[in-house]
DRENTIRO-998365 format. One record per residue: x, y, z of N, C-alpha, C, O in turn. Coordinates in steps of 0.2 Angstrom, whole numbers, plus 2048, in hexadecimal, padded with zeros to 3 digits. Each point is the difference from the previous one (the first is absolute). Layout:
// DRENTIRO-998365
XYZXYZXYZXYZ...
This chain:
// DRENTIRO-998365
C5AC12D2E8008017F98067FC7FD8057FF8027F97FF7F88047FB7FC8078047FE7FF8067FF8077F78018068047FF8008047FA8028068017FC7F87F98008057FA7FC8068018038067FF7F77FA8047FC8068018038048067FF8068008047F68058038048068068047FD8018068038027F77F98068047FD7FE8067FC8038068017F77FA7FB7FE8057FD7FD8068058018067FE7FC7F88077FE8048058068048038008068018057F68008068038038038067FB8028058027FE7F97F88038057FB7FC8068008028067FF7F77F98017FB8067FF8018048078008067FF8017F78068018048068068048008008068028057F87FC8078037FF7FF8067FB8028068027FB7F97F97FF8057FB7FC8068028018067FF7F97F88057FC8048028038058067FF8067FF8047F78058038048068068057FD8008068028047F87F98058047FE7FD8067FB8028058007F97F97FD7FC8057FC7FD8058048008067FF7FD7F88077FC8048048058058047FF8068008077F78028058058038038057FB8008068018017F87F98038057FA7FA8057FF8028067FF7F87F88017FB8057FE7FF8058067FF8067FF8027F78077FF8058068068058007FE8068018087F87FD8058058007FF8057FA8028068017FC7F77F97FF8047FA7FB8068018008057FD7FB7F98087FA8048018018058057FC80480280A7FC8018018058068008077FD8028027FB7FB8038098008077FE8078038008057FD8027FB8097FB8068037FF8058018068067FF7FE7F88028088058018058047FA8018068008037F87FA7FB8047FA8018047FE7FA8047FB8007FB8097FB8047FE7F98058067FF8047FF7FB7FC8068088058067FF8077FE8038007FC8048058077F98077FF8038008028077FC8048038097F98008018018078038078018058027FD7F88038078028078008058018068017FB80480280B7FC8048028067FC8008078037FE8057F78047FA7FC8008067FE7F98038007FE8057FF7FD7F67FF7F98018067FD8048007FD8058068057F98067FE8038018028078047FD8047F98097FD8018028077FC7FB8058027FE8057F88007F87FC7FB8048047FA8018007FD8058038017F58037F98008068008058027FB80280180B7FF8068008057FE8018078057FF8047F58027FE7FF8028077FE7FA8047FC7FC7FD8068048097FD7FA8047F98008017FD8068008007F58017F97FF8017FD8048067FB8038008097FE8057FE8038067FF8087FE7FB8038038098007F97FF8077FE7FA8007FC7FC8058018037F77FA7FA8007FC7F98008047FC8047FF8047F78067FB8008057FF8068047FA80280080B8018027FF8068047FD8067FC7FC8048028067FC7F77FD8057FC7F97FF7FE7FC8057FF8027F58017F97FE7FE7FC8028067FB8038008087FC8067FC8028067FF8078017FB80380280A8017FC8008078007FC8037FA8008067FF7FE7F67FC7FC8027FA8058047FC7FD8047FC8097FB8048058037FC8007FC7F98028037FB7FD7F78068007FB7FA7FA7FC8007FD7FE8058018017F57FA7FC7FE8017F97FF8057FE7FC7F87FD8078027F97FF7FF7FE7F88047FC7FE7F88077FE7FF7FF7F98078017FD8027FD7FB8018088078078027FD8057FB8018047FE7FB7FC7FF80B8057FB8017FE7F97FC8047FD7FD7F68028037FD7FA7FC8028007F98027FC7FD7FD80A8008018017F98087FF7FE8027FE7FB80280580A8077FF7FF8027F98008047FD7FB7FA7FF80A8027F98017FC7FC7FB8037FA7FE7F78088007FD7FC7FB8048007F98017FB7FC80280B8038038017FA8077FC8008027FD7FB80180380A8077FD8017FF7F88008047FC7FE7F68028057FE7F98007FF7FD7F98037FB7FE7FA8097FD7FF7FE7F98078007FD8027FB7FC8038098058068007FD8047FA8038047FD7FC7FC80280A8037FA8037FE7FA7FD8047FB7FF7F58048007FD7FA7FD8037FF7F98017FB7FE7FF80B7FE8027FF7F98077FD8008027FD7FB80380580A8067FD8008017F98038047FC7FD7F88028088017FA8037FA7FB8008017FB8037F98077FB7FA7FC8007FF7FE8077FF7FA80280080B8038007FF8077F98008037FE7FE8057FD8057F77F98028027FC7FB7FE8007FE7FA7FB7FF80A7FB7FB7FD7F98047FF7FD8007FB80180480B7FA8047FF8028078028028018067FC8037F58018088027FA8028037FB8007FC80580380A7FA8028047FF8077FF7FB8038038088017F98008078007F98037FF7FE8058047FE7F97F77FA8037FF7FB7FF8067FD8058028037F58017FC7FF8068038048067FC80380480B7FE7FC8038048067FE8077FF7FF8038068008007F47FE8078007F98008037FE8058037FD7F67FC7FA8008028008008087FC8038038087F87FF8018008088018068037FE8028058078027F88028068027FA8058007FF8048057FE7FD7F67FA8047FF7FA7FF8047FD8048028027F57FF7FA7FE8048018008077FB7FE80480B8047FF8018008078007F98038007FF8068027FC7F68017F98028077FF8048017FB80480380A7FB8078008048008058057FE8067FF8057F88078008058058078048008057FD8027FA8097FC8068047FF8028048068058048007F87FA8068038028078057FA8028038018067FD7FA7F78057FA8028078017FF8028057FD8027F78068078018008047FE7FA8068027FF7F67FC7FC8037FF7F97FC8047FB7FF7FE7FA7FE8088087FC8047FC8038017F98058048007F77FA7FB8028027F98067FC7FD8028017FA8007FA8098067FC7FE7FE7FA7FC7FC7FC8028068047F77FE7FA7FC8047FA8038068008027F67FA7FE8037FA8027FF7FB7FB7FA7FF7FE80B7FD8017FF7FA7FB8007FA8048037FF8057FA7FC7F87FE7FA8038027FA7FC7FF8007FA8047FB8098017F97FD7F97FE7FD7FB8018038057FB7F77FA7FE7FD7FC7FC8047FA8007FF8087FD8067FC7FB8057FC8038057FC7FD80380480A7FD7FC8048057FA8027FD8008027FA7FA7FD8097FA8017FE7FE8088007FF8038057FF7FF7F57FD8077FF7FA7FF7FD7FF7FD7FB7FB8068087FA7FF7FD7FF8027F98028067FE7FB7F67FE7FF8017F98057FE7FB8008007FA8067FD8098057FD7FC8027F98027FE7FD8058057FF7F68017F98018068008058048048017FD7F68028067FE8038027FA7FD7FE7FA8028068067F98027FA7FC8057FC8038007FA7FE8058098058067FC8038047FD7FA8037FB8017FC8087F98037FE7FA7FD7FA7FC8027FE7FB7F87FF8087FD7FB7FD7FA8027FB7FC8058028037F87F87FB8037FC7F97FE8027FC8037FF8047F88057F97FE8027FD8058057FA80080180A8048027FE8058057FE8077FC7FE8058038037FB7F77FE8067FC7F98017FF7FC7FB7FF80180B8017F98017FF7FC7FF8057FA7FF8008098018077FC7FE8068028068058037FE8057FB8087FA8018058047FD8008077FB7FD8018098058047FE7FF8077FA8068018018057FD7FA7F98077FB8058008018068057FD8057FF8087FA8058028068058078008028037FA7FF7FF80B8048078008028017FB8067FC7FF80480A7FE7FC8027FC8058028058068018068008007F78068028038068068057FF8008058038057F87FA8068047FF7FF8077FC8038058027F97FA7F97FF8067FC7FB8058048018067FF7FA7F78047FC8058058048048057FF8068018067F68028058038048048067FD8018058038017FA7F78048057FC7FC8067FF8028058017F87FA7FC7FC8057FF7FE8058068008068007FF7F68067FF8048068068048027FF8058048077F87FA8068048028018057FB8058048017F77FD7FA8018057FB8047FF7FA8018047FB8017F58048047FE7FA7FC7FF7FB7FA7FE8008088037F97FC7FF7FA8037FA7FC8068017FD7F77F98038037FB7FC7FF8027F97FB8017FD80B7FE7FF8008027F98037FB7FB7FF8017FA8037F98098027FB7FB8017FA8048027FF8067FD7FB7F68017F98038067FE7FB8008017FA8047FB8098077FE7FD8017F97FF7FD7FB8048078037F88017FA7FD8047FB8058038018047FB7F87FB8027FB8048027FA7FB7FE8007FB8067FB8088007FA7FC7FA7FB8017FD8018058027FB7F67FA7FB8018037FC8068067FE8007F67FF8048027FC8068028048068007FE8068038087F98038058058067FD8048028028058017F87F88067FD8028068017FC8037FB7FE7FF80B8018058017FC8038078017FD80580280A7FC7FC8038068008008037F98048057FF7F77F97FD7FF8037FA7F98028007FC7FE8058018067F67F98028007FE8007F98008057FC7FD7F58027FE7FF7FA7FA7FB7FF8007FB8057FC8067F77FA7FB7FF7FD8027F98018057FD7FB7F68007FD8017FA7FB8068007FF8037FB7FE7FE80B7FA8048008038087FF7FC8037FD8097FE8068038078008068017FD8028067FE8027F58008068007FD8068008057FF7FF8068078037F88068008048028078038008057FC8017FC80A8028068038088018008037FB8017FF80B7FD8078007FF8048058057FC80480380A7FB7FF8048048048018077FE8028007FA7FC8058098018077FE8078027FE8028047FD8037F88068078027FF8037FC7FA8048037FD7F97F88018027FC7FA7FB7FB7FF7FE7FB8037FE8067F77FA7FD7FE8017F87FF7FC7FD7FF80B8018008017F97FF8007FC8068007FA8007FF80A8068007FD8077F98008037FC8047FE8037F88077FA8008048008058058068028037F58017FF7FF8058068007FD8067FF8038058007F67FB7FF7FC8067F97FE8007FC8017FC8027FB8097F97FE8017FF7FD8078057FF8047F58007FE7FA8007FC7FE8078007FB8017FC8078048087FE8077FF8048047FB8028068027FF7F77F88058037FC7FD8067FC8048057FF7F67FB8007FD8067FC8008068058018067FE7FE7F98088008058058078038018008078008057F58008078038018028047FA8038058007FB7F87FA8028047F97FC8078008038057FE7F77FB8047FC8068008038058058018067FE8017F88088038048058078037FE8018068018037F57FC8068027FE8008067FB8058048007F67FC7FC8008057FA7FB8068027FE8047FC8017FD80B7FC8058027F98017FE7FD8057FF8007F57FF7F97FF7FE7FC8008067FA8007FF8097FF8077FC8008068068028068067FF7FE7F88038078048018068007FA8058057FF8047F57FF7FD7FF7FB8057FB7FA7FD7FC8017FC8057F98077FC7FA7FD8007FB8058038008067F97FB7F97FF7FA8048017FA7FC7FD7FF7FB8077FC8088017FA7FD7FF7FA8057FE8028068037F87F88007FB8058077FC7FF8038007FB7FE7FC80B8077FD8007FF7F98047FE8008068047FB7F67FF7F98038077FD8008027FB8048038077F88077FE8008058057FD8057FF7FF7F88078018048067FE7FD8047FB8038047FD7F67FC8037FD8037FA7FF8078007FE8037FB80480180B8008078008088028008018057FE8037F78058078028018047FE7FA8048057FE7FB7F67FE8047FF7FA7FE8057FB8058027FD7F57FF8027FF8057FB8038078028028047FB7FD7FE80B8038068028088007FF8038057FD8007F58048078007FF8028007F98058037FE7F77FA7FE8027FF7F97FE8077FC8028017FA7F98038097FE8067FC8028068037FF8067FD8057FA8098038068037FB8048048008067FF7FC7F78057FB8048048017FD8078047FC8027F78068038007FE8077FA7FC8017FB8017FD8067FA8087FA7FC8028017FE8078057FF8037F57FF8008017FD8077FB7FA8007FA8007FF8097FA8037FC7FA8017FE8008088047FF8047F58037FD7FE8008067FF7F98037FF7FB7FC80180480B7FE7FA8037F87FF7FF7FC8057FF8027F58017F97FE8007FC8048058028008067F88027F87FC8048058028078017FC8038048098007F98018078007FD8047FB7FF8068008007F77FA7FD8037FA7FA7FD7FE8007FA8007FB8097FD7FA7FD7FE8017FB7FA8058017FC7F77FA8048017FB7FA7F97FE7FE7FF7FC7FB7FB8068087FA7FF7FD7FE8047FB8028067FF7FA7F77FC7FE8047FA8057FF7FA8038057FD7FF7F48028057FF7FB7FE7F97FD7FC7FC8038088027F87FF7F97FE8077FD7FF8058048007FC7F67FF8067FC8008007FA7FB7FB7FE7FE80B8008018007F97FC8017FA8057FF7FB7FD8018068098017FB8057FC8018068028008067F78017F97FC8018068007FA8058007FA7FE8018088088007FA8058077FF8028017FC8058048067F88077FE8018028048068018068008017F78068028038068077FE8038028028058017F97F78077FE8028058058018038018057FD8047F68048068007FB8057FE7FF8027FA7FE80280A7FA8047FF8038067FB8058038017F77FF7FA8018067FC7FE8068047FB8008048098067FC7FE8068038008067FB8048007FB7F78048068008067FC8048058038008018068048037F68058058038018067FB7FE7FF7FA8058068098018067FC8068007FC8057FD8027FB8077F98058017FB8008087FF7FB80380080B8007FF8008077FE8078027FC8047FC8007FB8097FD8068027FC8068028058067FF7FE7F88048078068038057FE7FD8077FB7FE80280A8028028007FE8077FB8058047FC7FE8048058087FB7FC8058037F87FF7FF7FC8008058037FE7F57F97FF7FE7FD7F98037FB80080280A7FB7FE7FE7FA8037FF8008077FB7FD8038098078017FE8018077FA8048017FC7FE8058038077F87FA8048017FA7FC7FE7FB8008048057FC7F77FA7FC7FD7FF7FB8067FA7FF80280B7FD8007FF7FB8057FD8038067FB7FD8038088088007FD8048067F98027FF7FC7FF8048028047F67F98027FF7FB7FB8007FB8008038077FA7FA7FC7FA7FF7FE7FD8077FB7FF80280B8018027FF7FD8077FC8048047FC7FE8048058097FC7FC8058037F98007FF7FB8038038037FA7F77F98007FE7FC7FA8037FA7FF7FF80A7FD8067FD7FB8047FD7FA7FB7FA7FF80080A7FE7FC7FE7FB7FB7FC7FA8037FC7FD7FC80580280A7FC7FB8037F98018017FC7FB80180280B7FE7F98027FF7FD7FE7F97FA8007FF80A7FF7FC7FE7FE7FA8017F97FE7FD7FD7FC8087FF8088027FA7FE8017FC8068058028047F87F87FD8007FC8068077FD8018017FE8068038027F58077FC8008058058038057FD8027FA8097FF8058058028008008087FB80180380B7FF8008018018077FE8078028028057FC7FB7FC8097FF8078038068038038008028068057FF7F68068038028018077FD8018017FA7FF80480B8018077FD8078017FD8047FC8027FC80A7FB8078027FD8048028077FE8048048087F97FC8048018068068057FF8057FE7FE7F98088028058057FE8068008058068027FD7F97FC8098068008048057FB7FE8068018017F87F97FC8057FB7FD8038037FA8067FF7FF7F78057FD8038037FA8058058038068007FD7F88048078058068028057FD8058068038007FA7F78038057FE8048067FE7FB8068008037F97FF7F78057FE7FB8028067FC8068028007F68027FD8028057FC7FD8078018018057FC7FB7FC8097FC8068018028048067FD8058018097FA8028028048058078037FF8037FF7FB7FE8078088068047FF8067FC8028058017FD7FA7FB8088067FC8028017FA7FB7FB7FC7FF80B8037FF8017FB7FB8007F98038047FF8057F87FC7F88007FA8038057FB7FD8018007FA8037FC80A8057FC7FD7FC7F97FF7FD7FD8048038017F57FD7FA7FE8057FA7FF8058017FF7F87F98028047FA7FF7FD7FC7FA7FA7FE8018098027FA7FD7FC7FA8047F97FF8068008017F67FB7FD8037FA7FE8018007F87FB8017FD80B7FD8018008007F88007F97FE8057FC8017F68027FC7FF7F97FD8028007F97FC8027FC80A7FD8028038017F97FD7FA7FC8008007FA7FF7FA8097FD7FA7FC7FC7FC8048008008067FB7FD7F77FB7FC8038027F88007FD7FC8028098037FB8037F98007FD7FC7FA8017FA8007FB8097FC7FC7FD7FB8038037F98037FD7FC7FC8098038028047FA8048068027FE8058038097FB7FC8048058017FE8067FD7FE8007FA8028068097FD8067FC8058027FB8067FF8007F88047FA8048027FB8048068017FF8038058077FE7F88048058017FD8078018028048047F97FD7F87FC8078007FD8018078008058037FD7F57FF7FC8008068058018067FE8048058077F87FB8058018058038078018018028058008017F58038078007FB8048048028058047F87FB7FA7FB8048047FF7FF8078008048048017F57FE8007FF8078068038048008038058067FC7F88068038038008078008028038057FB8007F68008088007FB8028068028058047F97F77FD7FB8028058037FF8078008048058047F67FC8037FE8068058058028018028068038007F58068058017FD8078028028038057F87FF7F87FD8068027FD8008078018058037FC7F67FF7FE7FF8078068018057FF8038058067F97F98068008058038078018018038057FF8017F58038078007FB8048048028058027F87FA7FE7FB8048048007FE8077FC8038048087F87FE8007FF8077FD7FA8037FF7FE8057FE7FE7F67FC7FA8028047FA7FF8068007FD7F87FA8068047FA8007FD7FB7FB7FA7FF80080A7FE7FC7FE7FB7FB8047FA8028068007FF7F67FB8028047F98017FD7FB7FB7FA7FF7FF80B7FE7FE7FE7FB7FB7FD7FA8038037FD8057F88007F87FD7FA8038027FA7FB7FD7FF7FB8087FD8078017FA7FC7FB7FB8017FC7FF8048037FD7F67FB7FB8008017FB8067FC7FD80380B8027FF8017FB8057FD8028078007FC8057FE80B7FC7FD8028067F97FE8017FE8008067FF7FD7F57F97FE8008007F98038047FC7FD7F88028087FF7F98017FD7FC7FA7FD8037FC8057F68047FD7FC7FA7F98017FF7FD7FF7FB7FF80280B7F98007FF7FD8077FE7FA80180080B8047FE7FE8067FF8048037FA8008067FF8037F67FD8048037FA7FB8037FB7FA7FD7FF8088087FD7FC8027FB7FE7FB7FA7FB8007FE80A7FB8017FF7FB7FB7FA7FB8037FC7FF7FC80480080A7FA7FC8037FA8048007FA7FD7FE8068098037FA8057FF7FD8007F97FA7FF7FF80B8017FC7FE7FF7F97FC7FA7FF7FB8007FC8087FA8067FC7FA8007F98008037FB7FE7FD8058048097F98018037FB8047FD7FB7FE7FE8088088007FB8057FD7FE7FD7F97FA8017FE80A7FC7FE7FE7FE7F97FB7FA8017FB8007FC8067FC8097FC7FA8017F98028027FB7FE7FE8058078077F98038027FC8047FB7FA7FF80080A8057FC7FC8047FB7FD7FC7FB7FB8027FD8087F88017FD7FC7FB7FD7F98028017FB7FD7FD8058097FE7FA8047FA7FD7FC7FF7FA8017FD80A7FB7FB7FD7FC8027FD7FA7FC7FD7FC80B8028038027FE7F97FF8047FA8007FE7FB7FF8098077FF8057FB7F97FF7FC7FF8037FB7FD7F98087F97FF7FD7FC8068007FC8017FB80480380A7FB8068018028057FA7FB8027FD80B8008038018057FB8007FE7F97FE8037FB8037F68047FF7FD7F97F87FF7FE7FE8007FA7FE80080B7F97FF7FF7FC8067FC7FB7FF7FE8098078027FD8067FD8028017F97FD8047FD8077F88018028007F97FB7FE7FB7FC7FB8018048087F97FC7FE7FB8047FC7FB8068008007F77FC7FB8047FD7FB8048047FC7FE8057FD8097F98038048047FC8038068038048047FD7FA7FE8098028068038077FF8038027FB80380280A7FB8088008028018018077FD8048038077F78008028018078068048008048017FB7FE80180B8068038028067FB7FF7FF7FA8028078077FC8057FB7FF8027FD8068027FA8007FE80A8068027FD8067FB7FC8038017FA8027F98087FE7FA7FC8027FF7FA7FD7FE7FB8028038057F78007FA7FC8057FB8027FE7FA8008088088028057FB8037FD7FD8068017FA8017FC80A8047FE7FD8067FA7FB7FE8007FB8037FC8077F97FA7FC7FE8027F97FD7FE7FB8028078067FA8027FA7FC8037FB8057FF7FA8008058088058047FC8057FA7FD8048017FA8027FB80A8007FA7FE8057FC7FA7FD7FD7FC8038028057F67FC7FB7FD8037F97FE7FC7FC7FE80A8048038047F97FF7FE7FB8067FE8028058017F87F97FF7FB8058058008058068027FF7F87FC8078058008068077FD7FF8058028027FA7F87FA8067FC7FF8058047FB8067FF8027F78047F98058047FC8038068048068027FE7F68018068038068048057FD8048068038017F97F78028067FD8048067FE7FC8058018027FA7FD7F88067FE7FC8048067FE8068008007F68067FF8048067FE8038038068068028007F77FD8068048028068067FC8018058038027FA7F67FD8067FC8018068027FB8067FF8027F88027F88058027FB8048068028068018007F68048038038078028047FE8068068038017F87F98048037FF8068077FC7FF8058018037FA7F97F98057FB8008058007FA8057FE8007F88057FB8048007F98038078008068007FF7F68058018038077FF8038028078048058007FA7F88068038018067FE8088028048038037F67FF7FB7FE8078027FC7FF8067F98007FF80A8008077FC7FF8067FA8058017FB7FF8038078077FC7FB8068017FA7FF7FC7FB8008028068007F77FB7FF7FC7FB7FA8017FA80080080A7FB8027FC7FA8027FC8008067FB7FE8008078068057FC8018067FA8047FE7FB7FF8048058057F77FA8047FE7FB7FB7FD7FA8008018097FC7FA7FC7FB7FC7FD7FB8057FA7FD7FE8098018077FE7FA8047F98018037FC7FB80080280B8027FA8008037FB8047FB7FA8018028088007F87FC8057FC7FB7FB7FC8017FC7FC7F88058067FB7FC7FD7FA8018048008038057FA7FA7F87FA8018048007FD8078027FB8017FB8098047FF7FD8067F97FE8027FB8037FE8057F88067F97FE8037FF8058068048048027F67FC8007FE8058068057FF8068028048037FF7F57FE8047FF8068078027FF8038038048007FC7F68068037FE8018078018058038027F68017FB7FF8078018018028078038058017F97F88038008028078087FF8038028048048017F67FA8077FF8028048067FE8058028047FA8007F68058067FD7FE8068048048058017F67FC8007FE8078048037FF8078038058037FE7F58008038008078088017FF8038038048007FB7F68078017FF8018087FF8058028027F68017FB8008077FF8018048068048048027F77FA8038008038078067FE8048038058038007F57FC8077FF8038058047FD8058038047FB7FE7F68058057FC7FF8078038068038017F47FF7FF7FF8078038038018078038058027FC7F68028028008078078008018038038048017F97F78078008008038067FE8058038037F88017F88028067FE7FF8058068048058017F67FB8037FF8048058068008058028058038007F57FF8057FF8058078027FD8048038047FD7FC7F68068027FD8018088008058028027F68017FC8008088008018028078038068017FA7F78048008028078077FF8038028038058027F87F88077FF8038048078007FF8047FC8057FC8098048078018058017FA8018067FF8017F57FD8048017FA7FC8037FA8038027FC7F77FD8057FB8027FA7FB8068027FB8007FE8078048067FC8058028008067FB8028058017FB7F97F98008057FB7FA8048007FA7FE8018068087FD7FB8057FE7FC7FE7FA7FA8007FF80A7FD7FC7FE7FE7FA8057FC7FC8068008027F87FC7FA8047FC7FB8018037F97FA8027FD80C7FF8018018037F98027FA7FC8047FC8017F88037F98017FA7FC7FE8027F97FD8057FF8047F77FC7FE8017F97F87FF8007FD7FD8048008077F77F97FF7FF7FF7FA7FB7FB7FD80080A8027FC8007FA7FB8087FF7FF8048058007FD7F57FE8077FE7FE8038047FA8068028007F68007FB8028047FA7FB8067FF7FB8008038088057F97FB8057FE7FB7FD7FB8007FA8007FC80A7FD7FA7FD7FC8037FB7FB8058017FD7F77FA8018017FB7FB7FC8017FA7FB8048018087FA7F97FC8017FA7F97FC8007FF7FB8047FD8077F87F97FC7FF8017F97FE8057FE7FC7F87FE8088007F97FF8057FC8048007FA80180480A8038057FD8047FE7FC8068037FC8037F68057FF7FE7FC8067FF7F97FE8007FC8058018027F58007F97FE8067FD8048007FA80280680A7FF8067FD8038018028078027FD8047FB8097FE8018038067FA8008058008048057FB7F87FA7FA8008048027FF8077FC8028048097FA7FE8017FE8078058058038017FF8068018067F68058058037FC8058048008067FD7FD7F98087FC8058038018008087FC8038048097FA7FE8017FF8078018068047FF8018068048057F78028068047F98048028018048057FA7FA7F87FA8038027FB7FB8037FD8028058037F87F87FB7FB8038017FE8077FC7FF80480B8027FE8017FE8077FC8048057FE7FE8058028097F97FD8048057F88008007FD8018058007FC7F57F97FE8007FF7FB8057FB8008038097FB7FC7FF7FA8058008028077FC7FD8048098077FE8008038077FB8058017FF8028067FE8017F57FB8068018048068037FD8038048097FE7FA8048068027FE8067FC7FE7FF7FA8038078087FF8067FD8078017FC8057FF8027FA8037F78068017FC7FF8057FB7FB8017FD80A8048027FF8057FB8068007FB8057FD8017F98067F98058007FB8028077FE7FB80480080B7FE7FF8028067FF8058007FA8057FC8007FA8077FA8058007FB8068048028008058038067F97FB8078038028048027FA8028058007FF7F77FB8048017FA7FE7FD7FA7FA7FD80080A8037FB7FE7FD7FA8067FB7FD8058028027F97F97FA8057FC7FE8058047FB7FE8047FC8087FA8068068037FC8037FA7FC8027FB8037FF8067F68027FA7FC8077FD8028017FA80080380B8028077FE8028017FE8078027FA8027FB80A8038017FE8077FC7FA8028037FC8047F88027F87FC7FB8028007FA7FC7FC7FB80080A8047FC8017FA7FC8017FA8048038018067FA7FA7F88017F98048077FD7FE8028007FA8017FE80B8077FD7FF7FF7FA7FB7FC7FB8028078047F87FF7FB7FC8017F98027FE7FB7FE8068058088027F98037FB7FE8058007FA8027FB80A8007FB7FF8057FB7FB7FD7FE8017FB8007FA80A7FB7FB7FE7FA8008058028008067F88007F87FB7FF8058007FA8048027FB7FE7FD8068098017FA8047FB7FB8008017FA8037F98077FA7FA7FC8007FC8017FB8008057FC7FB7F78037FB8017FB7FC8068007FE8037FB8007FF80B7FC8068018048067FE7FE8057FC8087FC8068058057FE8018007F88018057FD8007F58008017FF7F97FA8047FC8018037FB7F97FC8077FA8037FD8008078017FE8047FB8047FF80A8008078028058037FC7FF8067FD8077F78028068037FC8007FF7F98048037FC7F77F98018007FF7F98008067FC8028007FA7FB8058097FE8067FC8048068037FF8067FD8067F98078038068038068027FB8047FC7FE7FB80A8008058037FB8008088027FC8047FE80A7FE8058018078027FF8057FA7FE8058018057F97F98008047FB7F88027FD7FE8058007FF7F58007F98017FD7FB8038067FB8037FE8077FC8087FC8038068028078027FD8028048088017F98038068027FA8058017FC8017FB80480380A7FA8058017FA7FD8047FC8048028047F57FF7FA7FE8048018018078068008037F58018018008028078037FA8047FF7FA7FF8058088078027FB8057FD8038068018068027FC7F58027FD8038078037FB8058037FB8007FB8088068027FC8067F97FF8047FB8047FF8057F78057FA7FE8048028018088057FE8027F68058018018028077FA7FC8047FA8027FF8087FA8057FC7FB8037FF8018088068008037F48008007FF8008077FC7FA8027FF7FC7FC7FF80480A7FC7FB8037F98017FE7FE8057FD7FE7F78067F98007FE7FC8068038028028067FA8017F67FC8068028058068027FE8048048077FD7F88058068028008057FA8058027FE7F57FF7FF7FF8057FA8038078028048027FC7FB80080A8028078018088008018038047FD7FF7F78068088008018037FF7FA8068037FF7F87F87FC8037FF7FA8008067FB8058017FD7F58028038008077FC8058058038048037FC7FD7FD80B8058048038077FE7FE8048047FE7FD7F68028077FD7FE8028017F98058027FE7F67FE7FE8018017F98028087FF8048017FC7F88038088028078008078018028048047FD7FF7F98088068008028057FE7FB8058037FE7FA7F77FE8047FE7FB8008057FA8068017FE7F58018008008057FB8048068028038037FC7FC80080A8048058028077FF8008048047FF7FE7F68048077FE8008038007F98068037FF7F67FA7FC8038007F98008077FD8058027FD7F78038058008067FD8068048038038047FD7FE7FB8098068038048067FE7FD8068038007FA7F77FD8067FD7FD8018017F88047FE7FD7F78078018008027F97FD7FB7FB8008017FA7FC7FA8097FC7FC7FC7F98018007FC8008058018027F57F98028007FD7FD7FA8028017FA7F97FA8067FD7FD7FB7FD8057FB7FC8048028057FB7F87FD8047FA7FA7FD7FD8007FB7FD7FA8078057FA7FE7FE7FF8017F88028057FE7FA7F77FF7FE8017F97FA8068007FE8018068018027F57FA8047FF7FD7FF7F98037FE7FC7F78048047FC8007FA8038057FA8028058027FE7F97F88038047FB7FB8067FE8018047FC
């Protein structure tokens, strides 16, 4: 279509979808528009395991739970613009028509879904206007599995266009805001999901993660998430901005308001044998013995944690360091061992900085052509993705000149090392980088096996800073190493909120200067006064396919913090 007409189609699609969403919310029946009652708050405060038990015993009707969370989802959306498609009217029909199996392990529990997941009768836009008005004819495998487990899909949630950002904004749906401070991002690319969960508009949800897209939103919005290894969680029945990208595979993974819910949800989904729904899932049963070996026995297990305070690229901000130190101290007081991991302990072939270079090159090996191909004329890009696209579109000679300027004039060796290989790859070059990825993984395997690194888990930041303001990805797009590293390695990693930014305690030393260009972009927007009250989280990392163990380790960490008098205070809906 010619550019002027294509632009008009883009504007029409945006207006149509936003009006359609507003009309659906306005037409909801009374139960979804009435104030939140004291009985609603009882539902909202109970773990999902208790709600399921009462549904099984016929003490509680699924429609009661749906109406409570449908009501709070609308309120959360009004505050943060987090919902793309409200599924509540259809969800009531699914409940009444017997389409959902209320004998399942998630009986009656509303579940929210990242916009990229296919629900029959609804669009999967991924933030692009060209995908509007093209509803999927039937549920994807993931949604069929959820319904068979007894869950009720009740909302689809916002993402950034391109899915390559820690913000969640696009022309089609608008900008999603952080529930703690609306001037800030809730994270991305699963930002709408995190905002909804933080405000109790849902208790469990599913997102996807290729560089931190379930973990950074969890960290920035104050909820829990688990990045599963590839093959442990279903991924069929979705759409993406980068189909065919396998250099750093994206994984769908669970998110929840609380750790108890996250653990129950993950266990329930795996016990449903998802490999019977999705050919990509490994037939690995839930390994209760691995979970109990860490947290489920009466005998206290002594754990050994590695504390990675820095990745050698972007030093963590004072607020993040404080959360890590609090957590490490609590673990030590609970009788566990915490050993700091200096950057010098990594062999040159396995440094996090080198991992960031490999991961960045592999993720954009097509020169950003694929995600750009879905844009319509005049459609606004994400500020971070736009930076990547611009650099990739430069002729090779100009990219080399900029690299040389950074390397030899600015003498920023680290930033230059990222720029040196950042560009479109040929098929042969892509193969070479996949081989480098495998060598990197092998080196990490040997490093963790060394007797000095016999860690049960690694404790590290989920991101160098707390949530950043809207538009900040223009500067901070490369500051993703604390999550991206574990995607490259395909390790299991969970995020747990610990504390909140304190204006005085977390102030940056005025004499401190960023050590490189990546850190400079990340710190351009750090302001402890403006950020006061934003969540600070820690990341708990295990080796590949260790979902049970990492959930158990998260449980130990949370228990140690509580014993130390530290208990994260969640937001609630007004």
